[in-house]
All heavy atoms as a GROMACS GRO file, in nm:
protein
  590
    1MET      N    1  11.749  13.503  14.688
    1MET     CA    2  11.699  13.463  14.832
    1MET      C    3  11.549  13.460  14.820
    1MET      O    4  11.491  13.531  14.740
    1MET     CB    5  11.752  13.570  14.930
    1MET     CG    6  11.679  13.582  15.056
    1MET     SD    7  11.753  13.693  15.181
    1MET     CE    8  11.888  13.781  15.094
    2LYS      N    9  11.488  13.375  14.901
    2LYS     CA   10  11.343  13.359  14.911
    2LYS      C   11  11.296  13.403  15.042
    2LYS      O   12  11.365  13.386  15.151
    2LYS     CB   13  11.304  13.212  14.879
    2LYS     CG   14  11.327  13.170  14.734
    2LYS     CD   15  11.254  13.028  14.729
    2LYS     CE   16  11.269  12.979  14.584
    2LYS     NZ   17  11.179  13.045  14.491
    3ALA      N   18  11.171  13.453  15.039
    3ALA     CA   19  11.101  13.472  15.170
    3ALA      C   20  10.968  13.408  15.165
    3ALA      O   21  10.908  13.407  15.054
    3ALA     CB   22  11.086  13.631  15.186
    4ARG      N   23  10.928  13.349  15.268
    4ARG     CA   24  10.793  13.286  15.278
    4ARG      C   25  10.716  13.348  15.388
    4ARG      O   26  10.754  13.378  15.498
    4ARG     CB   27  10.813  13.136  15.313
    4ARG     CG   28  10.690  13.060  15.311
    4ARG     CD   29  10.719  12.905  15.328
    4ARG     NE   30  10.788  12.855  15.211
    4ARG     CZ   31  10.893  12.771  15.227
    4ARG    NH1   32  10.945  12.738  15.346
    4ARG    NH2   33  10.956  12.733  15.118
    5VAL      N   34  10.596  13.399  15.355
    5VAL     CA   35  10.496  13.466  15.440
    5VAL      C   36  10.380  13.363  15.466
    5VAL      O   37  10.321  13.325  15.369
    5VAL     CB   38  10.451  13.599  15.385
    5VAL    CG1   39  10.354  13.666  15.474
    5VAL    CG2   40  10.567  13.690  15.345
    6HIS      N   41  10.350  13.353  15.598
    6HIS     CA   42  10.238  13.274  15.642
    6HIS      C   43  10.137  13.368  15.686
    6HIS      O   44  10.169  13.446  15.785
    6HIS     CB   45  10.273  13.165  15.742
    6HIS     CG   46  10.360  13.061  15.696
    6HIS    ND1   47  10.311  12.940  15.655
    6HIS    CD2   48  10.499  13.056  15.683
    6HIS    CE1   49  10.419  12.865  15.618
    6HIS    NE2   50  10.534  12.934  15.637
    7ILE      N   51  10.018  13.372  15.641
    7ILE     CA   52   9.913  13.464  15.681
    7ILE      C   53   9.794  13.379  15.729
    7ILE      O   54   9.748  13.298  15.656
    7ILE     CB   55   9.870  13.556  15.566
    7ILE    CG1   56   9.998  13.639  15.517
    7ILE    CG2   57   9.758  13.650  15.610
    7ILE    CD1   58   9.972  13.713  15.389
    8MET      N   59   9.750  13.414  15.844
    8MET     CA   60   9.629  13.349  15.912
    8MET      C   61   9.540  13.454  15.968
    8MET      O   62   9.590  13.553  16.010
    8MET     CB   63   9.683  13.247  16.021
    8MET     CG   64   9.762  13.140  15.978
    8MET     SD   65   9.679  13.012  15.881
    8MET     CE   66   9.570  12.944  15.997
    9LEU      N   67   9.408  13.415  15.988
    9LEU     CA   68   9.317  13.501  16.047
    9LEU      C   69   9.356  13.507  16.199
    9LEU      O   70   9.405  13.403  16.260
    9LEU     CB   71   9.177  13.446  16.041
    9LEU     CG   72   9.116  13.469  15.898
    9LEU    CD1   73   8.983  13.392  15.889
    9LEU    CD2   74   9.096  13.618  15.868
   10LYS      N   75   9.341  13.619  16.260
   10LYS     CA   76   9.368  13.628  16.408
   10LYS      C   77   9.271  13.542  16.481
   10LYS      O   78   9.156  13.516  16.433
   10LYS     CB   79   9.356  13.784  16.448
   10LYS     CG   80   9.472  13.861  16.398
   10LYS     CD   81   9.452  14.011  16.452
   10LYS     CE   82   9.565  14.093  16.401
   10LYS     NZ   83   9.550  14.233  16.444
   11ASP      N   84   9.315  13.498  16.605
   11ASP     CA   85   9.224  13.427  16.691
   11ASP      C   86   9.101  13.503  16.722
   11ASP      O   87   9.106  13.627  16.736
   11ASP     CB   88   9.293  13.384  16.820
   11ASP     CG   89   9.414  13.298  16.800
   11ASP    OD1   90   9.410  13.221  16.697
   11ASP    OD2   91   9.509  13.296  16.879
   12GLY      N   92   8.987  13.441  16.717
   12GLY     CA   93   8.860  13.513  16.743
   12GLY      C   94   8.793  13.570  16.622
   12GLY      O   95   8.671  13.607  16.628
   13VAL      N   96   8.858  13.567  16.501
   13VAL     CA   97   8.797  13.614  16.376
   13VAL      C   98   8.735  13.484  16.311
   13VAL      O   99   8.793  13.376  16.302
   13VAL     CB  100   8.903  13.676  16.280
   13VAL    CG1  101   8.836  13.705  16.146
   13VAL    CG2  102   8.963  13.795  16.344
   14LEU      N  103   8.603  13.502  16.275
   14LEU     CA  104   8.536  13.393  16.215
   14LEU      C  105   8.606  13.347  16.078
   14LEU      O  106   8.638  13.431  16.008
   14LEU     CB  107   8.395  13.434  16.185
   14LEU     CG  108   8.301  13.332  16.121
   14LEU    CD1  109   8.278  13.220  16.218
   14LEU    CD2  110   8.168  13.398  16.089
   15ASP      N  111   8.621  13.220  16.073
   15ASP     CA  112   8.690  13.154  15.953
   15ASP      C  113   8.586  13.067  15.878
   15ASP      O  114   8.581  12.939  15.904
   15ASP     CB  115   8.811  13.085  15.993
   15ASP     CG  116   8.890  13.031  15.876
   15ASP    OD1  117   8.846  13.044  15.763
   15ASP    OD2  118   8.992  12.978  15.895
   16PRO      N  119   8.495  13.125  15.797
   16PRO     CA  120   8.399  13.031  15.723
   16PRO      C  121   8.459  12.935  15.636
   16PRO      O  122   8.399  12.823  15.619
   16PRO     CB  123   8.311  13.137  15.653
   16PRO     CG  124   8.392  13.264  15.645
   16PRO     CD  125   8.487  13.261  15.758
   17GLN      N  126   8.573  12.962  15.566
   17GLN     CA  127   8.635  12.862  15.483
   17GLN      C  128   8.688  12.747  15.562
   17GLN      O  129   8.674  12.618  15.537
   17GLN     CB  130   8.756  12.921  15.406
   17GLN     CG  131   8.701  13.006  15.295
   17GLN     CD  132   8.818  13.069  15.218
   17GLN    OE1  133   8.909  13.126  15.271
   17GLN    NE2  134   8.827  13.046  15.086
   18GLY      N  135   8.747  12.770  15.676
   18GLY     CA  136   8.799  12.671  15.769
   18GLY      C  137   8.683  12.582  15.826
   18GLY      O  138   8.693  12.462  15.828
   19GLU      N  139   8.574  12.649  15.860
   19GLU     CA  140   8.458  12.580  15.906
   19GLU      C  141   8.398  12.486  15.806
   19GLU      O  142   8.353  12.374  15.830
   19GLU     CB  143   8.351  12.670  15.956
   19GLU     CG  144   8.225  12.602  16.032
   19GLU     CD  145   8.258  12.516  16.140
   19GLU    OE1  146   8.364  12.534  16.205
   19GLU    OE2  147   8.182  12.422  16.159
   20ALA      N  148   8.393  12.532  15.674
   20ALA     CA  149   8.346  12.454  15.565
   20ALA      C  150   8.436  12.329  15.546
   20ALA      O  151   8.385  12.218  15.516
   20ALA     CB  152   8.336  12.532  15.435
   21VAL      N  153   8.570  12.346  15.563
   21VAL     CA  154   8.656  12.235  15.544
   21VAL      C  155   8.639  12.143  15.655
   21VAL      O  156   8.636  12.016  15.632
   21VAL     CB  157   8.803  12.278  15.536
   21VAL    CG1  158   8.907  12.162  15.547
   21VAL    CG2  159   8.827  12.363  15.412
   22ARG      N  160   8.627  12.186  15.776
   22ARG     CA  161   8.602  12.097  15.898
   22ARG      C  162   8.474  12.019  15.874
   22ARG      O  163   8.475  11.892  15.896
   22ARG     CB  164   8.592  12.180  16.020
   22ARG     CG  165   8.581  12.086  16.152
   22ARG     CD  166   8.517  12.160  16.268
   22ARG     NE  167   8.387  12.209  16.245
   22ARG     CZ  168   8.270  12.135  16.239
   22ARG    NH1  169   8.277  12.003  16.266
   22ARG    NH2  170   8.153  12.187  16.217
   23HIS      N  171   8.368  12.077  15.827
   23HIS     CA  172   8.243  12.006  15.808
   23HIS      C  173   8.263  11.901  15.693
   23HIS      O  174   8.216  11.789  15.705
   23HIS     CB  175   8.133  12.103  15.770
   23HIS     CG  176   8.002  12.044  15.733
   23HIS    ND1  177   7.946  11.938  15.814
   23HIS    CD2  178   7.909  12.076  15.641
   23HIS    CE1  179   7.836  11.904  15.761
   23HIS    NE2  180   7.810  11.983  15.651
   24ALA      N  181   8.324  11.940  15.591
   24ALA     CA  182   8.343  11.838  15.473
   24ALA      C  183   8.432  11.721  15.515
   24ALA      O  184   8.402  11.608  15.474
   24ALA     CB  185   8.411  11.916  15.354
   25LEU      N  186   8.530  11.748  15.606
   25LEU     CA  187   8.610  11.633  15.658
   25LEU      C  188   8.522  11.540  15.732
   25LEU      O  189   8.538  11.415  15.718
   25LEU     CB  190   8.723  11.687  15.737
   25LEU     CG  191   8.830  11.755  15.661
   25LEU    CD1  192   8.933  11.828  15.759
   25LEU    CD2  193   8.917  11.666  15.575
   26GLY      N  194   8.430  11.592  15.812
   26GLY     CA  195   8.341  11.510  15.889
   26GLY      C  196   8.250  11.421  15.800
   26GLY      O  197   8.230  11.305  15.823
   27THR      N  198   8.204  11.488  15.688
   27THR     CA  199   8.118  11.406  15.602
   27THR      C  200   8.183  11.305  15.521
   27THR      O  201   8.124  11.208  15.479
   27THR     CB  202   8.036  11.502  15.502
   27THR    OG1  203   8.134  11.574  15.420
   27THR    CG2  204   7.951  11.600  15.585
   28LEU      N  205   8.325  11.327  15.506
   28LEU     CA  206   8.401  11.225  15.441
   28LEU      C  207   8.456  11.113  15.535
   28LEU      O  208   8.528  11.020  15.491
   28LEU     CB  209   8.531  11.288  15.368
   28LEU     CG  210   8.501  11.382  15.257
   28LEU    CD1  211   8.623  11.462  15.215
   28LEU    CD2  212   8.441  11.309  15.143
   29GLY      N  213   8.409  11.120  15.662
   29GLY     CA  214   8.448  11.019  15.758
   29GLY      C  215   8.568  11.041  15.843
   29GLY      O  216   8.604  10.962  15.917
   30PHE      N  217   8.618  11.162  15.837
   30PHE     CA  218   8.735  11.199  15.918
   30PHE      C  219   8.691  11.251  16.055
   30PHE      O  220   8.665  11.378  16.060
   30PHE     CB  221   8.822  11.295  15.847
   30PHE     CG  222   8.892  11.235  15.719
   30PHE    CD1  223   8.840  11.267  15.597
   30PHE    CD2  224   8.996  11.153  15.728
   30PHE    CE1  225   8.902  11.215  15.478
   30PHE    CE2  226   9.062  11.097  15.621
   30PHE     CZ  227   9.015  11.132  15.492
   31GLU      N  228   8.663  11.161  16.147
   31GLU     CA  229   8.608  11.213  16.271
   31GLU      C  230   8.713  11.271  16.356
   31GLU      O  231   8.834  11.240  16.341
   31GLU     CB  232   8.550  11.081  16.343
   31GLU     CG  233   8.432  11.025  16.264
   31GLU     CD  234   8.320  11.113  16.230
   31GLU    OE1  235   8.288  11.194  16.322
   31GLU    OE2  236   8.247  11.104  16.130
   32GLY      N  237   8.672  11.348  16.453
   32GLY     CA  238   8.765  11.399  16.553
   32GLY      C  239   8.833  11.542  16.521
   32GLY      O  240   8.913  11.585  16.597
   33VAL      N  241   8.798  11.599  16.405
   33VAL     CA  242   8.853  11.719  16.361
   33VAL      C  243   8.770  11.827  16.426
   33VAL      O  244   8.650  11.837  16.387
   33VAL     CB  245   8.868  11.738  16.218
   33VAL    CG1  246   8.915  11.883  16.176
   33VAL    CG2  247   8.960  11.636  16.157
   34THR      N  248   8.814  11.898  16.527
   34THR     CA  249   8.726  11.987  16.600
   34THR      C  250   8.741  12.139  16.552
   34THR      O  251   8.657  12.216  16.592
   34THR     CB  252   8.750  11.986  16.754
   34THR    OG1  253   8.890  12.017  16.770
   34THR    CG2  254   8.722  11.842  16.801
   35GLY      N  255   8.840  12.157  16.472
   35GLY     CA  256   8.852  12.296  16.430
   35GLY      C  257   8.955  12.298  16.305
   35GLY      O  258   9.042  12.223  16.304
   36VAL      N  259   8.926  12.392  16.215
   36VAL     CA  260   9.016  12.418  16.101
   36VAL      C  261   9.032  12.562  16.080
   36VAL      O  262   8.934  12.638  16.078
   36VAL     CB  263   8.972  12.349  15.972
   36VAL    CG1  264   9.053  12.386  15.851
   36VAL    CG2  265   8.954  12.204  15.986
   37ARG      N  266   9.152  12.610  16.068
   37ARG     CA  267   9.178  12.755  16.031
   37ARG      C  268   9.248  12.744  15.898
   37ARG      O  269   9.346  12.674  15.876
   37ARG     CB  270   9.273  12.818  16.132
   37ARG     CG  271   9.224  12.816  16.273
   37ARG     CD  272   9.098  12.907  16.293
   37ARG     NE  273   9.133  13.048  16.296
   37ARG     CZ  274   9.050  13.151  16.308
   37ARG    NH1  275   8.916  13.118  16.317
   37ARG    NH2  276   9.096  13.275  16.306
   38GLN      N  277   9.200  12.819  15.797
   38GLN     CA  278   9.262  12.826  15.672
   38GLN      C  279   9.332  12.960  15.651
   38GLN      O  280   9.290  13.057  15.684
   38GLN     CB  281   9.154  12.810  15.558
   38GLN     CG  282   9.207  12.798  15.422
   38GLN     CD  283   9.104  12.753  15.315
   38GLN    OE1  284   9.017  12.666  15.351
   38GLN    NE2  285   9.114  12.799  15.205
   39GLY      N  286   9.448  12.949  15.595
   39GLY     CA  287   9.540  13.064  15.570
   39GLY      C  288   9.594  13.063  15.426
   39GLY      O  289   9.546  12.999  15.339
   40LYS      N  290   9.696  13.147  15.413
   40LYS     CA  291   9.766  13.145  15.282
   40LYS      C  292   9.911  13.156  15.300
   40LYS      O  293   9.959  13.205  15.404
   40LYS     CB  294   9.707  13.252  15.196
   40LYS     CG  295   9.716  13.392  15.255
   40LYS     CD  296   9.635  13.495  15.170
   40LYS     CE  297   9.616  13.626  15.250
   40LYS     NZ  298   9.537  13.712  15.184
   41VAL      N  299   9.988  13.112  15.207
   41VAL     CA  300  10.136  13.112  15.207
   41VAL      C  301  10.167  13.192  15.083
   41VAL      O  302  10.126  13.159  14.975
   41VAL     CB  303  10.198  12.974  15.207
   41VAL    CG1  304  10.349  12.983  15.198
   41VAL    CG2  305  10.165  12.901  15.333
   42ILE      N  306  10.260  13.286  15.093
   42ILE     CA  307  10.313  13.367  14.977
   42ILE      C  308  10.472  13.348  14.972
   42ILE      O  309  10.525  13.372  15.082
   42ILE     CB  310  10.268  13.512  14.989
   42ILE    CG1  311  10.126  13.534  14.995
   42ILE    CG2  312  10.344  13.589  14.876
   42ILE    CD1  313  10.079  13.669  15.034
   43GLU      N  314  10.521  13.315  14.862
   43GLU     CA  315  10.666  13.303  14.848
   43GLU      C  316  10.713  13.410  14.756
   43GLU      O  317  10.655  13.428  14.651
   43GLU     CB  318  10.703  13.164  14.799
   43GLU     CG  319  10.696  13.060  14.896
   43GLU     CD  320  10.759  12.920  14.855
   43GLU    OE1  321  10.813  12.917  14.737
   43GLU    OE2  322  10.754  12.829  14.931
   44LEU      N  323  10.820  13.479  14.799
   44LEU     CA  324  10.875  13.586  14.724
   44LEU      C  325  11.015  13.550  14.686
   44LEU      O  326  11.093  13.511  14.774
   44LEU     CB  327  10.871  13.712  14.801
   44LEU     CG  328  10.733  13.759  14.855
   44LEU    CD1  329  10.744  13.861  14.969
   44LEU    CD2  330  10.653  13.822  14.745
   45ASP      N  331  11.059  13.582  14.570
   45ASP     CA  332  11.196  13.575  14.520
   45ASP      C  333  11.253  13.715  14.538
   45ASP      O  334  11.202  13.815  14.477
   45ASP     CB  335  11.213  13.526  14.382
   45ASP     CG  336  11.169  13.383  14.362
   45ASP    OD1  337  11.207  13.305  14.454
   45ASP    OD2  338  11.107  13.350  14.258
   46LEU      N  339  11.360  13.730  14.615
   46LEU     CA  340  11.419  13.860  14.642
   46LEU      C  341  11.558  13.866  14.590
   46LEU      O  342  11.642  13.773  14.606
   46LEU     CB  343  11.420  13.891  14.790
   46LEU     CG  344  11.278  13.876  14.854
   46LEU    CD1  345  11.295  13.884  15.011
   46LEU    CD2  346  11.194  13.989  14.811
   47ALA      N  347  11.604  13.990  14.540
   47ALA     CA  348  11.739  14.011  14.502
   47ALA      C  349  11.824  14.051  14.627
   47ALA      O  350  11.767  14.101  14.720
   47ALA     CB  351  11.742  14.122  14.402
   48GLY      N  352  11.944  14.019  14.619
   48GLY     CA  353  12.038  14.063  14.732
   48GLY      C  354  12.065  13.952  14.829
   48GLY      O  355  12.008  13.843  14.816
   49ASP      N  356  12.150  13.979  14.923
   49ASP     CA  357  12.186  13.882  15.026
   49ASP      C  358  12.179  13.927  15.167
   49ASP      O  359  12.231  13.865  15.250
   49ASP     CB  360  12.326  13.823  14.985
   49ASP     CG  361  12.430  13.930  14.984
   49ASP    OD1  362  12.402  14.044  15.011
   49ASP    OD2  363  12.542  13.884  14.961
   50ASP      N  364  12.113  14.046  15.190
   50ASP     CA  365  12.106  14.102  15.322
   50ASP      C  366  11.974  14.038  15.385
   50ASP      O  367  11.871  14.086  15.363
   50ASP     CB  368  12.092  14.250  15.321
   50ASP     CG  369  12.072  14.314  15.450
   50ASP    OD1  370  12.091  14.247  15.560
   50ASP    OD2  371  12.040  14.432  15.454
   51LYS      N  372  11.986  13.932  15.465
   51LYS     CA  373  11.884  13.870  15.527
   51LYS      C  374  11.795  13.952  15.615
   51LYS      O  375  11.675  13.955  15.608
   51LYS     CB  376  11.928  13.748  15.601
   51LYS     CG  377  11.826  13.650  15.634
   51LYS     CD  378  11.890  13.521  15.690
   51LYS     CE  379  11.779  13.418  15.721
   51LYS     NZ  380  11.836  13.294  15.763
   52ALA      N  381  11.863  14.036  15.705
   52ALA     CA  382  11.785  14.129  15.794
   52ALA      C  383  11.711  14.231  15.712
   52ALA      O  384  11.597  14.274  15.750
   52ALA     CB  385  11.880  14.185  15.897
   53GLY      N  386  11.773  14.281  15.613
   53GLY     CA  387  11.706  14.387  15.527
   53GLY      C  388  11.592  14.328  15.452
   53GLY      O  389  11.485  14.384  15.434
   54ALA      N  390  11.610  14.203  15.400
   54ALA     CA  391  11.497  14.140  15.330
   54ALA      C  392  11.381  14.120  15.423
   54ALA      O  393  11.271  14.134  15.381
   54ALA     CB  394  11.547  14.012  15.272
   55GLU      N  395  11.407  14.071  15.546
   55GLU     CA  396  11.302  14.046  15.639
   55GLU      C  397  11.221  14.177  15.671
   55GLU      O  398  11.096  14.180  15.666
   55GLU     CB  399  11.347  13.988  15.772
   55GLU     CG  400  11.236  13.951  15.859
   55GLU     CD  401  11.277  13.873  15.993
   55GLU    OE1  402  11.398  13.818  15.990
   55GLU    OE2  403  11.196  13.863  16.077
   56ALA      N  404  11.287  14.291  15.687
   56ALA     CA  405  11.227  14.417  15.715
   56ALA      C  406  11.146  14.457  15.596
   56ALA      O  407  11.034  14.512  15.614
   56ALA     CB  408  11.335  14.517  15.750
   57GLN      N  409  11.198  14.436  15.473
   57GLN     CA  410  11.125  14.479  15.358
   57GLN      C  411  10.997  14.392  15.337
   57GLN      O  412  10.890  14.451  15.308
   57GLN     CB  413  11.215  14.460  15.233
   57GLN     CG  414  11.157  14.509  15.102
   57GLN     CD  415  11.247  14.492  14.981
   57GLN    OE1  416  11.328  14.400  14.975
   57GLN    NE2  417  11.236  14.584  14.889
   58VAL      N  418  11.009  14.261  15.361
   58VAL     CA  419  10.896  14.180  15.351
   58VAL      C  420  10.788  14.216  15.455
   58VAL      O  421  10.667  14.212  15.427
   58VAL     CB  422  10.923  14.031  15.353
   58VAL    CG1  423  10.806  13.938  15.354
   58VAL    CG2  424  11.016  13.995  15.229
   59ARG      N  425  10.835  14.241  15.573
   59ARG     CA  426  10.733  14.280  15.682
   59ARG      C  427  10.659  14.411  15.643
   59ARG      O  428  10.543  14.426  15.663
   59ARG     CB  429  10.808  14.311  15.807
   59ARG     CG  430  10.853  14.181  15.880
   59ARG     CD  431  10.905  14.201  16.018
   59ARG     NE  432  10.933  14.068  16.082
   59ARG     CZ  433  10.840  13.995  16.134
   59ARG    NH1  434  10.711  14.033  16.137
   59ARG    NH2  435  10.874  13.879  16.182
   60ALA      N  436  10.743  14.505  15.575
   60ALA     CA  437  10.676  14.634  15.534
   60ALA      C  438  10.568  14.593  15.419
   60ALA      O  439  10.459  14.657  15.406
   60ALA     CB  440  10.773  14.724  15.479
   61MET      N  441  10.606  14.502  15.331
   61MET     CA  442  10.516  14.461  15.231
   61MET      C  443  10.385  14.405  15.286
   61MET      O  444  10.263  14.417  15.235
   61MET     CB  445  10.575  14.345  15.140
   61MET     CG  446  10.689  14.395  15.049
   61MET     SD  447  10.755  14.248  14.956
   61MET     CE  448  10.914  14.316  14.902
   62CYS      N  449  10.396  14.325  15.391
   62CYS     CA  450  10.283  14.258  15.464
   62CYS      C  451  10.198  14.372  15.519
   62CYS      O  452  10.071  14.369  15.510
   62CYS     CB  453  10.323  14.166  15.568
   62CYS     SG  454  10.398  14.017  15.501
   63GLU      N  455  10.256  14.468  15.585
   63GLU     CA  456  10.184  14.574  15.650
   63GLU      C  457  10.110  14.659  15.554
   63GLU      O  458  10.000  14.711  15.588
   63GLU     CB  459  10.285  14.669  15.731
   63GLU     CG  460  10.353  14.598  15.856
   63GLU     CD  461  10.260  14.582  15.974
   63GLU    OE1  462  10.157  14.653  15.978
   63GLU    OE2  463  10.291  14.497  16.053
   64LYS      N  464  10.166  14.675  15.436
   64LYS     CA  465  10.106  14.769  15.334
   64LYS      C  466  10.019  14.699  15.237
   64LYS      O  467   9.926  14.766  15.187
   64LYS     CB  468  10.216  14.841  15.254
   64LYS     CG  469  10.296  14.942  15.344
   64LYS     CD  470  10.391  15.011  15.260
   64LYS     CE  471  10.465  15.117  15.353
   64LYS     NZ  472  10.564  15.191  15.287
   65LEU      N  473  10.038  14.570  15.206
   65LEU     CA  474   9.957  14.512  15.096
   65LEU      C  475   9.922  14.363  15.123
   65LEU      O  476   9.810  14.323  15.099
   65LEU     CB  477  10.044  14.516  14.966
   65LEU     CG  478   9.977  14.448  14.846
   65LEU    CD1  479   9.859  14.518  14.809
   65LEU    CD2  480  10.071  14.432  14.729
   66LEU      N  481  10.018  14.283  15.161
   66LEU     CA  482  10.000  14.137  15.161
   66LEU      C  483   9.898  14.088  15.261
   66LEU      O  484   9.830  13.989  15.245
   66LEU     CB  485  10.131  14.059  15.176
   66LEU     CG  486  10.232  14.095  15.058
   66LEU    CD1  487  10.357  14.014  15.087
   66LEU    CD2  488  10.174  14.058  14.919
   67ALA      N  489   9.895  14.148  15.381
   67ALA     CA  490   9.810  14.107  15.485
   67ALA      C  491   9.709  14.215  15.533
   67ALA      O  492   9.753  14.328  15.528
   67ALA     CB  493   9.891  14.055  15.611
   68ASN      N  494   9.594  14.175  15.566
   68ASN     CA  495   9.501  14.278  15.624
   68ASN      C  496   9.522  14.270  15.776
   68ASN      O  497   9.467  14.182  15.839
   68ASN     CB  498   9.358  14.238  15.591
   68ASN     CG  499   9.258  14.329  15.651
   68ASN    OD1  500   9.291  14.410  15.743
   68ASN    ND2  501   9.134  14.322  15.610
   69THR      N  502   9.608  14.356  15.831
   69THR     CA  503   9.647  14.346  15.972
   69THR      C  504   9.538  14.376  16.075
   69THR      O  505   9.562  14.354  16.192
   69THR     CB  506   9.770  14.434  15.990
   69THR    OG1  507   9.736  14.576  15.966
   69THR    CG2  508   9.890  14.391  15.910
   70VAL      N  509   9.430  14.422  16.028
   70VAL     CA  510   9.310  14.430  16.118
   70VAL      C  511   9.268  14.289  16.159
   70VAL      O  512   9.235  14.278  16.280
   70VAL     CB  513   9.203  14.521  16.057
   70VAL    CG1  514   9.082  14.514  16.145
   70VAL    CG2  515   9.252  14.657  16.028
   71ILE      N  516   9.261  14.199  16.068
   71ILE     CA  517   9.197  14.069  16.102
   71ILE      C  518   9.302  13.954  16.077
   71ILE      O  519   9.270  13.839  16.103
   71ILE     CB  520   9.077  14.038  16.019
   71ILE    CG1  521   9.104  14.042  15.863
   71ILE    CG2  522   8.970  14.132  16.058
   71ILE    CD1  523   8.992  13.992  15.779
   72GLU      N  524   9.418  13.986  16.022
   72GLU     CA  525   9.516  13.873  15.999
   72GLU      C  526   9.651  13.897  16.063
   72GLU      O  527   9.683  14.007  16.095
   72GLU     CB  528   9.540  13.866  15.836
   72GLU     CG  529   9.417  13.826  15.763
   72GLU     CD  530   9.455  13.826  15.607
   72GLU    OE1  531   9.521  13.920  15.560
   72GLU    OE2  532   9.401  13.736  15.541
   73LYS      N  533   9.711  13.790  16.108
   73LYS     CA  534   9.846  13.788  16.151
   73LYS      C  535   9.935  13.720  16.050
   73LYS      O  536   9.892  13.640  15.968
   73LYS     CB  537   9.849  13.718  16.294
   73LYS     CG  538   9.808  13.573  16.288
   73LYS     CD  539   9.800  13.516  16.424
   73LYS     CE  540   9.757  13.369  16.415
   73LYS     NZ  541   9.739  13.303  16.539
   74PHE      N  542  10.071  13.759  16.056
   74PHE     CA  543  10.155  13.702  15.958
   74PHE      C  544  10.292  13.669  16.024
   74PHE      O  545  10.326  13.725  16.124
   74PHE     CB  546  10.169  13.790  15.835
   74PHE     CG  547  10.237  13.924  15.872
   74PHE    CD1  548  10.374  13.940  15.875
   74PHE    CD2  549  10.160  14.034  15.903
   74PHE    CE1  550  10.428  14.062  15.903
   74PHE    CE2  551  10.216  14.154  15.935
   74PHE     CZ  552  10.353  14.170  15.933
   75THR      N  553  10.362  13.573  15.968
   75THR     CA  554  10.503  13.545  15.999
   75THR      C  555  10.585  13.552  15.876
   75THR      O  556  10.535  13.514  15.767
   75THR     CB  557  10.513  13.404  16.073
   75THR    OG1  558  10.470  13.301  15.987
   75THR    CG2  559  10.444  13.406  16.202
   76VAL      N  560  10.706  13.588  15.885
   76VAL     CA  561  10.801  13.604  15.780
   76VAL      C  562  10.914  13.510  15.797
   76VAL      O  563  10.977  13.510  15.910
   76VAL     CB  564  10.849  13.745  15.757
   76VAL    CG1  565  10.950  13.751  15.646
   76VAL    CG2  566  10.735  13.837  15.726
   77GLU      N  567  10.952  13.431  15.694
   77GLU     CA  568  11.066  13.343  15.706
   77GLU      C  569  11.157  13.369  15.578
   77GLU      O  570  11.112  13.357  15.471
   77GLU     CB  571  11.015  13.195  15.700
   77GLU     CG  572  11.118  13.094  15.691
   77GLU     CD  573  11.062  12.945  15.678
   77GLU    OE1  574  10.945  12.937  15.653
   77GLU    OE2  575  11.150  12.855  15.688
   78VAL      N  576  11.277  13.415  15.601
   78VAL     CA  577  11.367  13.438  15.500
   78VAL      C  578  11.457  13.308  15.482
   78VAL      O  579  11.517  13.261  15.579
   78VAL     CB  580  11.458  13.554  15.517
   78VAL    CG1  581  11.558  13.582  15.410
   78VAL    CG2  582  11.370  13.682  15.529
   79ILE      N  583  11.458  13.255  15.354
   79ILE     CA  584  11.525  13.130  15.334
   79ILE      C  585  11.654  13.155  15.258
   79ILE      O  586  11.654  13.222  15.156
   79ILE     CB  587  11.426  13.035  15.249
   79ILE    CG1  588  11.295  13.030  15.322
   79ILE    CG2  589  11.494  12.903  15.226
   79ILE    CD1  590  11.186  12.964  15.238
   0.00000   0.00000   0.00000
């Protein structure tokens, strides 16, 4: 089974990478982009077939290691 974790900065947290991408898009002629937020996606291969247990385990991984919960939010998708 696979799990996919999407991690993004929380609203209100400055995103310098996103701002750099927004600026670069403008210089390349892509007008109308008023904001960019950059995040990360982590895919995990998990043993077992307990979907609820896997989601709980991945959430614990995020809380302890994968996400900085002070400034980042995350979503977990078990596939």
